[in-house]
SEKOLLO-43607 format. One record per residue (C-alpha): x, y, z; residue number from 1. Coordinates in steps of 0.25 Angstrom, whole numbers, plus 2048, in hexadecimal, padded with zeros to 3 digits. Layout:
+-----+-----+-----+-----+
:  px :  py :  pz : pos :
+-----+-----+-----+-----+
:   X :   Y :   Z : NUM :
...
+-----+-----+-----+-----+
//
This chain:
+-----+-----+-----+-----+
:  px :  py :  pz : pos :
+-----+-----+-----+-----+
: 4FD : A5F : 23F :   1 :
: 4FD : A6C : 237 :   2 :
: 4F0 : A74 : 234 :   3 :
: 4EC : A77 : 226 :   4 :
: 4F0 : A85 : 227 :   5 :
: 4FD : A82 : 22D :   6 :
: 500 : A78 : 222 :   7 :
: 4FC : A82 : 217 :   8 :
: 505 : A8D : 21D :   9 :
: 511 : A83 : 21F :  10 :
: 50F : A7F : 210 :  11 :
: 50E : A8D : 20B :  12 :
: 51A : A91 : 213 :  13 :
: 523 : A86 : 20F :  14 :
: 51F : A84 : 200 :  15 :
: 528 : A8E : 1FA :  16 :
: 534 : A89 : 201 :  17 :
: 531 : A7B : 1FE :  18 :
: 52E : A7E : 1EF :  19 :
: 53B : A84 : 1EE :  20 :
: 542 : A79 : 1F5 :  21 :
: 53B : A6E : 1EE :  22 :
: 53A : A73 : 1DF :  23 :
: 545 : A6A : 1DA :  24 :
: 543 : A5F : 1E4 :  25 :
: 534 : A5C : 1E4 :  26 :
: 536 : A4E : 1DE :  27 :
: 541 : A4A : 1E9 :  28 :
: 537 : A4F : 1F4 :  29 :
: 52C : A47 : 1EE :  30 :
: 534 : A3A : 1ED :  31 :
: 53B : A3B : 1FB :  32 :
: 539 : A2F : 204 :  33 :
: 540 : A2C : 211 :  34 :
: 54A : A22 : 211 :  35 :
: 545 : A14 : 215 :  36 :
: 54C : A14 : 223 :  37 :
: 545 : A21 : 226 :  38 :
: 538 : A1D : 221 :  39 :
: 539 : A10 : 229 :  40 :
: 53B : A18 : 236 :  41 :
: 52F : A22 : 233 :  42 :
: 526 : A16 : 230 :  43 :
: 52B : A0F : 23D :  44 :
: 528 : A1C : 245 :  45 :
: 51B : A1E : 23E :  46 :
: 517 : A10 : 242 :  47 :
: 51B : A12 : 250 :  48 :
: 513 : A1F : 251 :  49 :
: 507 : A18 : 24C :  50 :
: 508 : A0E : 257 :  51 :
: 50B : A19 : 261 :  52 :
: 519 : A12 : 264 :  53 :
: 522 : A1E : 261 :  54 :
: 52C : A22 : 26C :  55 :
: 52E : A31 : 26E :  56 :
: 53A : A31 : 266 :  57 :
: 534 : A2A : 25B :  58 :
: 528 : A33 : 25B :  59 :
: 531 : A3F : 259 :  60 :
: 538 : A38 : 24E :  61 :
: 52B : A34 : 247 :  62 :
: 526 : A42 : 248 :  63 :
: 533 : A47 : 241 :  64 :
: 530 : A3E : 236 :  65 :
: 521 : A42 : 235 :  66 :
: 526 : A51 : 234 :  67 :
: 530 : A4D : 22A :  68 :
: 525 : A46 : 222 :  69 :
: 51C : A52 : 222 :  70 :
: 528 : A5B : 21D :  71 :
: 52A : A51 : 212 :  72 :
: 51B : A51 : 20E :  73 :
: 51C : A61 : 20D :  74 :
: 528 : A60 : 204 :  75 :
: 521 : A55 : 1FC :  76 :
: 514 : A5E : 1FA :  77 :
: 51D : A6A : 1F6 :  78 :
: 525 : A61 : 1EC :  79 :
: 518 : A5C : 1E6 :  80 :
: 513 : A6A : 1E4 :  81 :
: 520 : A6E : 1DE :  82 :
: 51F : A63 : 1D4 :  83 :
: 510 : A66 : 1D1 :  84 :
: 514 : A75 : 1CE :  85 :
: 520 : A72 : 1C5 :  86 :
: 519 : A67 : 1BD :  87 :
+-----+-----+-----+-----+
//
């Protein structure tokens, strides 16, 4: 887990790039949802993780989805900022 200073530094470091990339795509980023098949797999792995039943391979897969989710959350936060500023 990132520390507050690390998270702040990361946010400050990527904000200008994300703003440039998301300027015309903020609505699409905010409405993004994984397809039902992928969401089902993530839910399955999350359940197995909670129960302590993941294999080594499943844990690696699940950790990849968790990292992707964190990245998507960063994109969404920046998209929300862009929409607030442009309103």
